[in-house]
C-alpha positions as CSV (number, residue, x, y, z in Angstrom):
1,M,0.0,0.0,0.0
2,R,1.3,3.4,-0.9
3,T,0.3,6.4,1.2
4,F,0.8,10.0,0.1
5,I,0.3,13.0,2.3
6,F,-1.4,15.3,-0.2
7,G,-0.9,19.0,0.1
8,T,2.4,18.7,2.1
9,N,6.0,18.7,1.2
10,Q,6.8,15.6,3.3
11,R,8.9,12.9,1.7
12,P,6.7,9.9,0.6
13,Y,8.4,6.8,2.0
14,C,7.7,4.8,-1.1
15,L,9.7,7.0,-3.5
16,K,13.4,6.4,-4.1
17,N,15.9,8.8,-5.7
18,L,13.9,11.8,-4.7
19,V,15.1,15.1,-6.0
20,F,12.3,17.5,-5.1
21,V,9.0,17.5,-3.1
22,E,6.5,20.4,-3.0
23,G,3.0,20.5,-1.8
24,G,0.1,22.9,-1.1
25,G,-3.7,22.7,-1.0
26,Y,-4.7,19.4,-2.5
27,T,-1.7,18.9,-4.7
28,S,1.7,17.4,-4.1
29,W,4.6,17.0,-6.6
30,A,7.6,14.7,-6.3
31,I,10.4,14.5,-8.8
32,T,12.6,11.5,-8.9
33,A,15.7,10.8,-11.0
34,P,17.0,7.5,-12.5
35,V,20.1,5.8,-11.3
36,Q,22.7,6.1,-14.0
37,I,26.4,6.4,-14.7
38,T,26.9,10.1,-15.4
39,S,30.5,10.0,-16.4
40,F,33.2,7.6,-17.6
41,S,36.9,8.2,-18.3
42,I,40.1,6.2,-18.7
43,S,43.3,7.1,-16.9
44,G,46.1,4.7,-17.8
45,T,44.7,1.3,-17.3
46,D,42.0,2.5,-14.8
47,A,38.3,3.2,-15.5
48,I,36.8,6.1,-13.6
49,I,33.0,5.8,-13.2
50,G,30.9,8.7,-11.9
51,F,27.3,8.6,-10.7
52,R,24.8,10.6,-8.6
53,T,23.9,9.1,-5.2
54,F,20.8,9.6,-3.1
55,A,20.5,9.5,0.6
56,E,19.4,6.2,2.2
57,Q,20.6,4.3,-0.9
58,T,23.5,1.9,-1.2
59,Y,25.1,1.3,-4.6
60,S,27.6,-1.0,-6.2
61,I,29.1,-1.2,-9.6
62,E,28.9,-4.4,-11.7
63,T,31.0,-5.2,-14.8
64,S,30.8,-7.7,-17.6
65,T,32.6,-8.4,-20.9
66,T,29.2,-9.2,-22.5
67,L,25.7,-7.9,-22.1
68,E,24.3,-11.3,-21.2
69,A,22.1,-11.2,-18.1
70,L,24.0,-13.8,-16.2
71,D,27.5,-12.5,-16.8
72,W,27.5,-9.5,-14.5
73,A,29.9,-9.5,-11.5
74,N,30.1,-7.0,-8.6
75,I,33.4,-5.2,-8.5
76,A,35.0,-5.8,-5.1
77,G,35.2,-2.6,-3.0
78,S,32.7,-0.7,-5.2
79,T,29.9,-0.4,-2.7
80,V,29.0,3.2,-1.9
81,Q,26.6,4.6,0.7
82,G,24.5,7.4,-1.0
83,D,24.7,10.9,0.5
84,G,23.0,13.0,-2.2
85,L,26.3,14.0,-3.9
86,D,28.2,12.8,-7.0
87,S,30.5,9.8,-6.4
88,Y,33.4,8.5,-8.4
89,Y,34.8,5.0,-8.3
90,T,38.1,4.0,-9.8
91,H,38.2,0.5,-11.2
92,T,41.9,-0.2,-10.9
93,N,43.5,-2.0,-13.9
94,A,40.1,-2.3,-15.6
95,L,41.7,-2.4,-19.1
96,V,44.1,-5.1,-18.1
97,E,41.5,-7.3,-16.4
98,S,39.0,-7.0,-19.3
99,A,41.5,-7.0,-22.2
100,G,40.3,-3.5,-23.1
101,H,36.6,-4.4,-23.4
102,A,34.0,-4.1,-20.5
103,F,30.5,-2.9,-19.7
104,Y,29.4,-1.3,-16.5
105,R,26.1,-0.9,-14.7
106,M,24.9,0.4,-11.3
107,K,23.1,-1.8,-8.8
108,I,20.9,-0.5,-5.9
109,H,20.8,-2.6,-2.7
């Protein structure tokens, strides 16, 4: 069951990745944002992955050399507790481990 408090600017408990809440009268608005990788760069043999975090969320980064559903593996040490700010993770020796070919995705716990 989802309960919304209409006309207030209180955070609805059932919404994740909340960016903005506003309310008044009989109307309330809540804006959410998708979880996504926002930047990616290479430095030497390392991959640097940037993403926006949200409070009360825990994230990890997974990698695969194919896009097959069963081939994804969590990168050890990539778990981040969200704080509402941008976060960056450096996958050390990513180009060496993947022979120069890898896919990345975010996972919310």
